[in-house]
N, C-alpha and C positions, 0 to 999 in steps of 0.2 A: 504494499501499499505506502511506500515511499512514492513521493510527486516527482512526478519527471520533469525533466533540465525544457524550460520553451519551446526547443527545436529538435523535440522529439514527439512528434505527433502519429496521428494514426489515420487511415485513409478519411473518414469519414470530416476531419478538421482541414482537411487539406480542401481549397475551394476547385471548381470545375477548372476551371481558366490555366489554373498551377498545375493538377493533373496533364491538361494537353500541352502546358508549354516543358513540363518535363518529358514526356514522350514525343516532342519534336525536335528537343537537344539530341536524344541519342538517337532520333528517325534521320535526321541530319546526316549523319556517319554511319547510317546503315543500310543498304542495298538492298536489303529484304523491308516486309514490315515488321514494325516494333510491336507486339502486344505486350498491352499497360488498360489495364480498366482506370475508369473514370467515375467515378463514387460520386452520386448526386442526393442531394436530400430527400425525402419521400417529397416534400412540399413541391420539388417540381414537377413546372406544367411541358405539356406539349414544344411552346415557342420554346422555354429553355434548355431543352435537349437538342431539338433544330440549331438553335443559338452555339451549343457543342460542338456539332456536328460540323457545320459550315468553319466555326472557326479553326478545327483538327485539319480541315481540307485545306484552306489558307495558310495554313503553316506546315505544308508538308507530308503532313502524317499520312500512311499509304490506307490507313483502318486502325476502329477505335471502337471501347467496346465501353458500355455505359449502363450502368446498378444502381438503378434508382432505390433507396432503403426502401425496406417494406414492402415490397412489389413481388417478392416471393411468399408462399406459406411459410416456410424455413430457411431461417440462414445463420450463417455461421456466429454474428454478432450483430447486437440491436445496440441501438442507439436510445437515448432515453427519450427524446421524439417519435422514437419506430411502433405502430401502431401493432399490437399483440396481435398474433393470428388470434383466430376466436377458434375456440373448440367447439366441436359439434356438437349436439345435446343425445347424450344415448337414451334412444328409448326403451321405460323399464319392459321387463316381458310378466304380465299375470300368471299364476297357476292356470289359467283356463283361459282359451283361446277360441273363437270359432273363426270358421274357414270350410273350403271345399278342396276335396279330391277328385282330381281330372282321368282318368283314365286314357292316354292318346297311343296310339298305332306308332308307330317307328318299325325302321328295317332289320333291327335289333330284338324284337318283339314287342309288347304291349309296356307302358310304363305308365306309372301313377304317380301323380304330380301335385302337392299340395298345398295349398295356400292359407295363409291364416292372415287377418287381418286385425286392425284396434282402431278404436276412435281418430287416429289420423293416416290410417290409408293400409297398403298393404305391409305387413311383418315382418312376416318371415316364409321359405321356401323350402321344400322335403322334395327330391325325388329318390324313387327306385323303378327298377326294374322288376319283373314278372323273371324274367332269367338273369336278369346279372347279378354276379359275384364277384368277388375276388375285384381285378386292376379296375372293371366297369362301374362295378357299384359302388368304389370309394371314390371316383369321379366325378359318379354323382352326385356322390353324400358331399364332394366339396365343394361343388357348383351350387349347391345349396346352403351351404354355409358364409360364400364370400355373396351370394346376393341377399341373405338372412343378414350379415353384419353392415353391409351397406346402407342396406334399409330404414334399419334400426340405427342409425347414423344421421339419418335425413338424406340420404343419394335418391332421385330423380330413377322410378323404376325404368320408365321409358333409356333410361340410357343401357342399360340390361337387354333391354329387347333389341338396341342397335348393335350390341356387340355380339348378340347369341343368336340371333334374326339368321336365318338363311344359311347358315355353318354346314358343309357338307361334308357328310361321311363320305368318302370314296368307297366302303366296303358294301353300302347299303343303296347310294345315291343311283346306282342304274338301274334298279325298278321300283323306284318311287314313283307314285301318280304324284301328279299336280296337285296339289294341295295340302299332301301328307306334311310330313315330319322327316327334316332328311337328315337330319341326326337328332342324337339325345337334348343337345343343344338346344337345337330348333324346336324341339316339343316344348322345352320350359318358355322359348321366348313366345310361342305360340299360345299357350296357356295362359302367361301372365296378359297379353295381349287382349285376348277374350276378356279374361277380365278387366284390365281396363277398359274395355269395351261397353261391358255393363254399369261400368260404376262412373260414366261418364267422363273418363279420363281421357284423351286423346292420345295417340301411340304412334309415333313418328318410326317409319321404317328406313333401315340402314341399308347398307350395302351386302350383296350377297356374301358369303368369304368362302371360299375353299381346301379340303382338308384333303388335300392327296394324301389317299392309299397309299403302303409299300408291300411288297410280296413279304408273306411272314417264314416264307421257305430262304428267298436269297437277298429281300431289302431291295431287290428294284422295284420304279413306279410300274402300281398296275393297272392300266388302261379297261376301259369299258368296251367288251363286245356283244351283241346282240342280249343284250339283260345280263351279261357275266363278267364277272372281276376275273381279269387273264394278264399272265404276268410275260412279257414277251424275252427277257431272259433265263426261264425254267418252265418246266412243265404244268404250274400251280393253277387253278381256273376254280372260281366259285361262281356257282350261279343262284340267283335270287329267285 
């Protein structure tokens, strides 16, 4: 806690103009671009940032990095004037909750997806398959847990729809009819979408995401051939 001399300062105590002058002094004798962060206070406006960029250009800097104090959720150091990030309020779970369990057909069999809600909306998601055990069952449980933790922290359920909807599982994609779930993740997204539609909450649809299946025998990419998944490197073939 000893008092530091006046000439020993931290980045936040150096003005943006001084940051640029330091960078320009080194850049003058350097052919490559010089990496230097120009720290700006939380109160900095777009105009302030623009002025710093123009000054860096006029000073001969080949590039500059600007960081506005408090512009990220977490940072290494905070100044006294930096607004601390708000902590999301964790919703408490009661001993009893009401919900609905939906049966959804997928290429890997039937899935049972449970959605529970409280007064603030969708609260938690559970998913299991009629034949899913081992790794697949663990993955379903993991997806449900991740969604539930996010919902209880205030995340918008529509964000999960964007990420999960239309993910395609290569092993089942070939025989999936239009409107049917293309993967376990897609089935969960569809059930959440149906739930939000019933509760009058619009659900935005994100882009399709494809997960390429690999051959369990040799690891090569599988291709769709007349409703079957076939490997071009070995004799593996699975028809749906």
